[in-house]
Structure formats: structure tokens, C-alpha cells
C-alpha positions, -999 to 999 in steps of 0.1 A, spaced: 459 -407 626 464 -413 663 464 -446 683 440 -459 709 447 -491 728 418 -512 742 431 -538 767 407 -566 775 421 -583 806 399 -613 806 408 -649 796 376 -668 803 374 -681 767 407 -700 770 414 -734 783 435 -721 812 441 -688 829 470 -665 821 460 -645 791 451 -615 812 488 -614 824 498 -615 787 478 -583 781 494 -566 811 528 -576 799 525 -552 770 526 -523 795 558 -537 810 576 -538 777 564 -504 765 573 -486 796 606 -505 800 617 -494 765 603 -459 770 582 -463 739 569 -428 733 543 -437 707 527 -462 731 528 -437 760 512 -410 738 483 -433 728 449 -432 744 444 -463 767 413 -480 779 413 -512 801 383 -535 804 386 -557 835 358 -580 849 350 -574 885 350 -611 893 378 -623 871 391 -652 892 357 -664 905 348 -676 870 378 -700 871 366 -717 903 344 -746 898 331 -762 865 304 -737 855 270 -744 842 278 -751 806 300 -782 800 302 -775 762 308 -737 765 330 -732 796 323 -701 817 296 -689 792 274 -676 821 303 -653 832 314 -645 797 280 -631 785 276 -602 809 312 -590 803 307 -594 766 280 -567 768 305 -544 785 330 -550 756 302 -543 731 294 -510 747 331 -500 747 335 -509 710 304 -489 702 318 -458 719 353 -460 702 362 -430 681 367 -442 645 391 -414 635 420 -432 652 436 -466 646 430 -491 673 451 -518 689 431 -545 708 450 -565 733 428 -594 743 432 -621 770 419 -647 746 404 -649 711 368 -652 721 364 -614 724 369 -610 687 334 -626 684 321 -595 702 344 -569 686 341 -578 649 303 -574 645 302 -541 663 330 -527 642 315 -541 610 282 -523 617 301 -490 621 328 -489 594 309 -505 564 326 -534 548 352 -549 572 379 -572 559 394 -596 585 429 -612 582 429 -641 607 465 -650 615 461 -681 637 469 -718 640 431 -724 642 400 -716 622 379 -707 653 347 -716 636 333 -739 662 300 -736 681 294 -754 714 279 -784 696 309 -790 674 338 -779 697 358 -808 711 371 -786 740 341 -764 749 365 -734 751 349 -702 737 382 -690 721 376 -716 694 342 -700 685 346 -662 677 342 -664 639 312 -686 643 297 -658 664 306 -631 639 295 -649 608 267 -672 619 280 -699 595 282 -728 619 248 -742 629 259 -778 629 253 -801 659 279 -829 661 271 -838 697 241 -834 720 238 -801 738 216 -788 766 190 -764 752 199 -738 778 235 -737 765 224 -735 728 200 -707 735 225 -687 754 251 -693 727 227 -683 699 220 -650 717 257 -641 712 257 -649 675 257 -616 655 261 -627 618 275 -594 603 308 -606 589 307 -620 553 328 -651 544 340 -632 513 357 -607 537 378 -633 555 413 -645 549 431 -672 570 469 -672 574 490 -698 592 462 -724 599 472 -760 608 449 -772 636 412 -776 629 383 -800 629 361 -812 599 331 -790 606 353 -759 604 371 -768 572 338 -778 556 327 -742 561 359 -727 547 356 -749 516 319 -744 511 323 -706 511 357 -707 493 374 -686 519 411 -681 511 431 -702 536 469 -702 535 479 -730 558 513 -730 575 524 -759 553 516 -739 522 534 -708 535 565 -730 543 565 -744 508 556 -714 487 564 -683 508 542 -654 517 537 -636 484 505 -653 474 490 -646 508 501 -610 505 484 -607 471 452 -621 487 455 -596 515 460 -567 491 428 -578 472 409 -579 504 421 -544 514 411 -530 480 375 -542 482 369 -533 519 364 -501 538 387 -511 566 409 -541 577 410 -559 611 442 -579 615 438 -605 642 471 -619 653 470 -650 676 505 -658 688 498 -696 685 504 -691 648 541 -693 657 558 -726 662 559 -736 699 596 -745 697 603 -708 704 569 -693 712 557 -714 742 537 -687 759 502 -696 745 474 -719 756 468 -738 724 502 -745 708 503 -765 675 535 -779 659 546 -768 625 539 -731 630 553 -700 613 586 -683 621 589 -647 633 605 -639 600 574 -652 581 550 -632 602 571 -600 602 576 -601 565 539 -605 559 528 -579 585 556 -553 576 534 -543 546 499 -551 559 503 -531 591 511 -499 573 482 -499 548 458 -471 554 429 -496 554 445 -514 584 427 -495 611 423 -523 637 448 -548 650 443 -574 676 470 -594 695 457 -623 716 464 -656 734 498 -646 750 501 -666 782 533 -658 802 524 -685 828 534 -710 801 565 -692 790 600 -682 801 606 -645 808 575 -637 787 595 -642 755 564 -648 734 550 -615 746 582 -597 737 582 -613 702 546 -601 697 554 -566 709 582 -563 684 561 -577 656 532 -553 660 553 -522 668 552 -508 633 514 -504 636 520 -485 668 547 -463 654 533 -460 619 566 -467 602 589 -496 593 623 -499 610 610 -489 645 613 -524 660 648 -530 673 635 -556 698 635 -594 699 
């Protein structure tokens, strides 16, 4: 099975710009190391025509920042996902995590039962009326599942209507698995508990190791037609991985994540991998991007032992 790379160079869902540069950084590392599997892959880049303009001013939606810009580009992303060949594995490089809210429903409609392993410091189950930040990168799983209809604070009807138009509730809670979580708000955890979604917090992994999480991932793979592994680099501890927009203390180590993913990335069901939220503007020498590149490289190469990078 060959590899296709979809680079979404747009970071409008984040709290600050820089994620697009994190996506572009992958091409620097791959070409610097003369990574043949990467060079041989099929590449597609999605870039909004007015990328910087959306960052100027406050936008029309105080509780869903840049939503008026995000929506038209989301349609472009949907069309690209619809057109992807499914006979090749796919690496998505996204400028922020909001784009998973577009990608996941489209893939789920095409592949059958889609299991999602969400490796992230956050649950990302907010909607504009529960989010404390108003940043869309905290809302993708609410878009893809439709589970969050709560209203914790008043919201203009125009914002709610535009948000609701983006919700595509295809993903089932039974097909979700959280790994590395440690930063969330009550409305998000209420959803996780109500639907009994397996959630391996960072603290639990520190105390008990990764084997139980691996067992849950194996069970998910066995009951699904395909797996989507979404890797947000803020799952790492910011003491060494500073290049991300939403850091949270108490995160996982590189050893934790690589031990978990070394097996998961090579399963035949793992057909889709996403890497997101790398922001080199907040880093030194794009170290976080380099760590992520080395961590995901077995998926690109299709074998263990091909890393050899930091």
C-alpha cells in the first residue's frame, strides 16, 4: 500500500498563528534527510488564498474565532477528502486540530466503521457555547459526533446556526479512544463518562504504563474497518516539546508515545494518521516538529527501526 500526504496549511482554528509553518517544516526535515519514502509519496497541499487576512481583526464570532473564514475553506477540505483514493494509506498534516472535524465524517462515510485514536492533551469536545476560549481547535470531535449540544453561556444565534451547519454526526462514541488527556472542562468529561468512552489520562499512563491503552486500541482495531490515529503534539510535556499552541503540564514522554505508536502505526487497519498543532514560532529550532517527524516515520516507511532521528 502506497502513501499519500495531505498537507493542510491553515491554522485558523488555533489560538495563535504558526501551525501552518509547522506543516511546512515536515518538508524541510524530509528533504534534509533525503527520506526516500516521503519523496516517493503522492503529495497534496491545501492552502487558503487569504491565509493571513483572517488573523487581522477580531472576526464576527467572538465565541468561534474566524468561523466565517473557516467555513468556506472547510468545504475545500471536504472535497479533497472525498476525492482521496482509498487504496493508499494517508498522512494528514494539519495546521490545527479543527480540520479533523471535517476530515473524520467524510472518511467515516467512505470506509465504513472508522475507529479514532485521539492522542491529545485535550478532549476537543467543545462547541461555541461551552468553549472558554472560542478556538475551533477545541471543537472537532463535537463536529464529528454531534454529542455536545450544551449551552453554558449565551451565544448569538448567527454563530450557533453557522456552527450547527458544520456538525456532521457520523462518528460513534463507541469508536473513540482517548490517550494522554489531562486538560478539559466539565461539559467535555460529562460526555466521555455518559458514553463510557475509554479515556487513558496522562496520569494513568504515568502510573500504569501503556499496555492497557494498547489493549483498548487493539480491541478498537478489531471491531472497525479502518483506524484514524490523530496525534496532537501537545500530548507531550512542554518541558521538552514547547512548539505547540496549547501546552499542558504533566504530559507524556517521547518514549511513552513511541512505545504506543510503534505497534499501532503498523497495523493494517491503521490507514489514516494525522499530525497536528506543531507551532515552530513557539519553539527553538523546530525541535517539536523534529520529534513528531521521527515518531510518525514508521507509518511513512511501513517498518519499525527506520527512525534514527531525534
